[in-house]
N, C-alpha and C positions, 0 to 999 in steps of 0.2 A: 299201485298208483295212489298218490296222496290225495288226488281229486276224485277218487272213486269210493263209493260207499263200500265198507268192508263187509264181506261175508253176508251180503243180502240174500234173503231166501223169500221167494214168492209164497206167501202164506195162505191168502184166500181172496175171494172176490166177494164184495158186499153189495147188497141190493137195499135200495130204500123202498119200503112197503108201508101200507096203511095199517096192517095188522100183523104182528110178528108170528102169530100162530097160523095165518093163512097159507103160507108156502109149504106147510108140512105135508099136505096131501100130494103135492107134486114131488117134492124132494124125496119123500119116503115112498109114496105109493106108485109113482111113475119111474123115478130113478133108483129106488131101493136104498136111499141114503139112511144113515143112522144118526140119531141125535148125538151132538158132540158136546156142546156146552151152551148155556144161555143164562140171561139174567138182566135185570134192570140197571140202568145208570140214571144220573140226574136228567139226562137229556134224551135217552132213548132206551127201548127194549131191544135186546139183541139175542139171536139164536143162530147156532151154527150146525151144519149137518156134514157128515163125513162120507166119502165115497171111496171107491176102489183106489188103492195105492196112497190113501191118505189126503186126497184132494178135498178141500172144504169150501163150502159156500155159506154165506152169511146173510140173514135178513135182519134189518134194523127198522123199528117202527117208532114214531115220535112218542116222547114222554116229557113232561114238564112244560115250560111256558110255551104259549102258542106262537111266539116269535122265534122259536128254536130253528137250528139249521135244517132239520129234517122236514119240519113243517114247510119251510121255504122251498126246499128241493121238491116236495110233493106238489105244492101249489103251482110251481113253475113248470114241472115236467111230468108229474105223474109218477107212478111206480117204475122202477128201472134200475139198471146197474149204477151204483153210486160211487164205488171206490175199489181200488186194488190195494192190498196191504203187503208190505215187505217188512219182515222181521229183521232187525239189524242188531249188531253187537253194542253199538254206542250211538245213542240218538244225537249227541252233539256233533260227533264225527260225520254222520250222515247228513246233517243240516249244513255243516261247513262245506262238505263236498258239493252239495247242491248249490250253494251260494257261489262256489268257485266256478261253477258252470253258468252263472248269470241268472240262476232261478231264485224266485222269491219263496221263502218259507212262511206259511200261515198256520194258525192254530197250534202253535207249539206249546206243549204242556209236559213239564217234567215234575209236577207236584206230587204225582202218586209214584211211590217207589216201585210198585208192581207193574205199572204200565205207563210208559212215557211215549208221547206221540208227536208227530208233526206232519205237515201236508205240503205237497207241491200243488200250486193252483192249476186247475184244469186248463186254464188258458195257456199255460206253458208246458202242457203235457198231453197233447193231441186230444184235448177235451176229456181227459180221464183224471179223476181225483186220485192222486198217488199219496198213500199213507206210509210213513215210516214208523215202526213201532219197536221200542225196546221193552222186552217182556221179562219179568221176574215174578211169576205167580206165587212163589213161596213168600214174597214180601207183600203181597196184595191182601191186606187185612179187611178191606171194605167189601170184598166180593160177596154178594148175596147168592147163597146156594139154595134158596127156596123155589127157584124156578122149575117147573115141570113141563115137559113137552106134551103135546096131545098124544092120545093113543094112536098107534099105527093104524093106517087105513085097512079095511077088510081085505083088500088085495095089494100084495107087495111083492115085487120081483125077489127071487130067490137069491140073486147076487146084485150087489151095488154096480151102478154104471161107472164106467171110467170117464170122469170129467177131464177133458184134455185142457181146457183153459179158456181164455178170453180172446175173442176176435175183435179187432178194432179197424176202423177206417182211418188212414192218415193221408196227408198231402205230400210229405217229403221224406224220402228214405234216410237222408242224412240226419234230419231231425230225430227220427225214430232211433237211429243207432246212437246219437248223442245222449238221448235219455235212458233207453233201456240197456244199452251196452256200456258206453263210456262212463255214465254215472252209476247205474245200478248194477252193472257187472254181468248182464245176460250174454250168453253165447248167441251169436246170430247166424242163421242159415238163411240165404236168399235164393229164390227161384223166381225169376222174372220180377213181377210187381208184388211178390209176397216175401215178407220177412218173418221168421219165426225165432222168437227169443226164448231161451231156456236157462234155468238156473240149477246149479248143482244141489242135489238133495231136495229139489222142489218138484212135486208130481204134476204141476200145471205149467203152462206156457202162455205167452202172449203172441198171437199171430196178427200181423199188420198187413192189410191190403192197401197199396198206394194207389189212390184215385182222387184226383183233384175235382172230379165232377160231383162228389158228394160231400156233405159235412163231415168234419172229423169227429171221432168219438166211438164209444163202445157200441158194437154192432150185434153181439150176441155170445152165447156160450157154446162151445163145441164139445160134443160127446162122442165117444168112440161108437161106431155103428154096432147096433146089437138088436136082434129080433125081440129080445126080452124087454127093451126099453123103448116103447113106442113114442115117437116124436113127430109132431105135425109141423106144418110150415108156418103156423101163426104164432105170434107171441103169447106166452103164458100170461094171462090177464093179471093175475095176482102179483106177478113179478115184472110185468111190463117189458119182457125180454123174450127173444127167440132162443130156443135150444135146438141145435142142429147137429148133423153128423159132419165129421171132418171134411174140410174142403168146400163146404157150401159157401157161395158167394153171398155176402151180406153187406148191407149198408145200414148205418145207424137208424133206429126207429124213433119216431116222435112219440107224443103223448098218446096213449091208447085208452 
């Protein structure tokens, strides 16, 4: 389809946090994740952890001017899920496809040969920031490799958790399908009021519960049930997000 993003791959979920090192104790100590990559940019510090089957979660903390986007996010909402990233073959084709669906592209930047990006505004995407990224790490000469992750916590699970993906609350199943399937190419399986979107070669999924009684938006991260990875019912404070086992009914959380 000419109006569909070509070969989109669900790459990671990003969290806005106050301190990029703060999530390490939970990601590594509770979920058994391994440091993947990290480093500073002019506007944020970023770090990623990898879990079973290659699923990755990212934490970004403010860096640079106090009026930056991440400061605004934290001032307005506190720590929490900030974005989902889809790797694409061609950032220009992805943006053209989005516009053909009547969506506005914001934050377009193709000035770095190694990392080109653009975003769909959350008001047009079930209150989720959707990032398209065209990545060519072999061309990224500006990447700072000096970043070092904190030491692993004293107690760490023997195996990494299987992170299933993001759960969201949405108001309309047709709108969900239009975004996640018609535009971004995810296969959709629907059972009652739940839609689950998956992408070829992507270890994570997006599960949407259709419920007009709650605000739209990210509700939490689903993790495969395991006695090795203890999860409670309360949000993880440093991430402002609930981590729950598959099928748990969630609604978006406010500031904590």
